[in-house]
N, C-alpha and C positions, 0 to 999 in steps of 0.2 A: 897304662890303660887309661881310657877316657873316664871322666867323671860321669855320674849317672843321674838323670832327672826323671821325675814322675810327673806327668801332666794329666789332669782329668778334664773332660769336656774338650778333647783334643781334635775332634774331627772337623771343626770349623771355627770361625770367629776368632776370639782372643786365644783360645786354646791352640789353634793352628798357628797363629802368629807367634805365641810364646815358644812353641815347639821349634819353629824355624829359627828363632833367635838363639835358642839353646844349641841347636845343631850347628849353627854358624860359629859358636864358641866351643865346638868339639865335644859336646855332651852326648853320650849315648842316651837313648830315650825309652821310657816305658809310657805308652800312650793309652789312655782309658776313655772309652765312650760307649754309648748304647748303639751308635750308628756304625755297624760293622763295615758297610761299603765305604763310608767316609773315612774310617780309620785306615783301611787298606790303601785308599787313594793317597792319604797323607803319608803313610809309610813308604809307598813307592816314590812319591815326590821327594821326600827328605833323603831317603837312601841314595837315590840317583843324583841328587843335587849336592849333598854334603859328604857322602861316603862314610856315614857313621852308622852304628847299630841301632835299629828301631824294633822294639817289641810292642805288640798291641794286645790289649785285653778288652774284650767286649763285655760290658757290665752295666747293669741298671743300678746306678748309685742311689736311686730313690727307694731302694728296697732294704729292709733290715738285713744286717750281716754283710753288706756290700764291702765295707772297709776291711773287715776280717778276711773276706775272700780274696781281696787284692793282696793283703799282707801275707797270706799263706803262700803266695807265689814268689814273694820278693824278700822275705824276712832275713834271709841269709846274705843279702847284698847290701852294700852301703849306698844309701840314697843321699846324694849331695844337694839336690834341689827338689822341693815339692811345691807344685802349683795346683792349688784347689780352685779350679776354674768352673767346673760344671754347674749349671744352673738354668732355670727357666722362670718365666713370669706367668701370672694369671690375672686377667683383668675382669673386673665386675664387682657388683655389690656383694659383700660377704654373705649375706643371707641367701644369695642366689647362686653362688659359685659351687662347684662340685667339691665335696669334702675329700674324695679320693685323690684328686689332683693336689689339694692343699696338704694332705698328709704326705704325699710323695715329695712335695716341695720341701716340707719341714725335715723329712728324712735326709734329703739331698743337701740342703743348705746348712742344716744344723747338725744332725746326728752323724751322718757320714763324714762331713768335713771335720768335725771335732774328733771323731774316733781315728780317722786316718792321720790327722795332725798329731794326736797323742802317740800313736804307734811309731810314726817316723821320727818324731821329736826325741823320744827316748834314745833311739839309735844315734841321732845326730849329737846329742849331748854326750854320749859315751865316747864319740869320736872327736868331740871338741870343735866341730865345724858343721856348717850346713845353712841353707837358706830356704825359708818357707814363704810363699806368697798365697794369701787367701783373697779371693776376688769378691769384694762387697759391691757397693754401689753408692752413688750420690743419694739414693733413696734412704740410706742408713741414718741420715742426720735428722729426719723428721717423720712423723706418721704419714701414711699415704692412703687416703680414702680412694676406693675403687681398685686398689692393689694392696689391701691391708696386710695380708699374710706375707707377701713378697717384701714389702718395706720392713716389716717387723723382723723377718728372717735375716735381712741384710744388716739391720741394726745389731743383731746378735753377732754376726761375723765381724763387724767393726769393733765392737766392745771386747769380744773374746780375743781378737788378734792383738789389739793394743795392750791388753792385760798380759798375755803371755810374752809379748815382745819385751815388756818390762821385766818379767820373771827371768828371761834368758840373757839379759844384758850382761856382757862381760864373759860369756861362756864360749864365744866363737860361733854361736848360732844366732841368726837374725830372723825376725818375723816381720813381714811387710803386708799391709792390707791395701788393696787397690779399691778406691771409691770413684768409679768413673761415672760420667753422665751418659746421655744417650749417644750411641755411635752406630755406624752402619754395620750390621751383622745379622745373623739369623735369629737373634733374640726377638726381634719384632714379630717374626713369623710364629714363634712359639708362644708369644704373649697374645697373639691375635685369636685366642680361643673364643673369647666372648666379645670381641670388638674388631673394628677395622684399624687396629693400631699400626698395621704394616705401613699405612700411608703417612705415619707420623714423621718420617724423615723429611717429608715435604714441608712440614710445619715447624720443625726444629732444626737449628744449625748443628749438624752432627759431624764428628770427626770419623776417620776410618778406624777399623779395628787395628790395623797395622800401626798407625800413629799412636794410639792409646797403649798398645802393647810395648812399643819401643820405650816410651816414657816410664811405664811401670817397670819394665825389665831393668832399665838403668837405675831406677830408684832401689829395686831389690838388691842389685849387685853392690850398690853403695851402702846398703844396710839401713835405709830409711824405713820408718815405721808406717806412716800414712802417706799415700800419694793420691792426689786429686788432680788429674790432668786437665788443663784448660783454665784460663783466667776466670771465665764466667762460672765455671763449675766450682772453683775455689770460693768465689763470692757466695754462691748458693749454699755451700757447706758451712759458711760462717753466719748466714742469715738467721738461723734459729737462735744464735746467741744474743741477737739484738731485737728480734721481732717476737712478740708474745706467741707462745706455742699454739694457742687456739687460732690466732690469726694466721700463723704459718700453715696450719693444717687446712684452713679454708683456702689459702692460696694454692696449695697442692691439689685440693679438690677441683678448683677451677682449671688448673693445668691439665689434670687427668680428663676432665670433661671435654676440653678442647681436642684432646687426642681421640676421643670417642666419636667425634663428629666427622 
């Protein structure tokens, strides 16, 4: 029997690319997303291309109880790979952005990711094997004015993932966290709620989702803890170690303001 992987946010972008990479390695898939039409398209594409089994679950992972609802359908099955990829951004001054959207983001990036990881991790530890990847961001390494809640939530994912990666060392289970920079995906569209961020690809040198996914997938399979694709991104991730935090925050503010114009 094929091994089994669970991918959230699988209807597009990185989630789609991770799903295709797993399918190419003969993993059966459980794909989760809010976009039902997108999920069905991904299922048809992957089943016809790779000939593996694909299940889809349409779920709003930004709502309370989402992780438990997913787990209720899969708890009797052995999950070999979990990729917590689902996420979205929100641009604007914190005093002006919508709390409902920020609350949904925090449920998605923090509570659902943490709960789903906990549920799957226990089973993996019992089996003595498994791989988990949590998708964070280059934003995790410093505060982010004009995207304050997004940056803070991604910092949580980075810290949480590094900590549990250390806890499971030597168990046969590995935890990887992807901290990517900007790349070409639907993320810019979801972030453009309060700005014209979708045009930012013309202002930043961005990789494709496929390229980022391949590097992250290779790192996960090698059992690496933190992966930051791209030389410039790696430099940016190190900058807060050498630049005063207040100065770094001001730099990020200027970058964010450029994206708004």
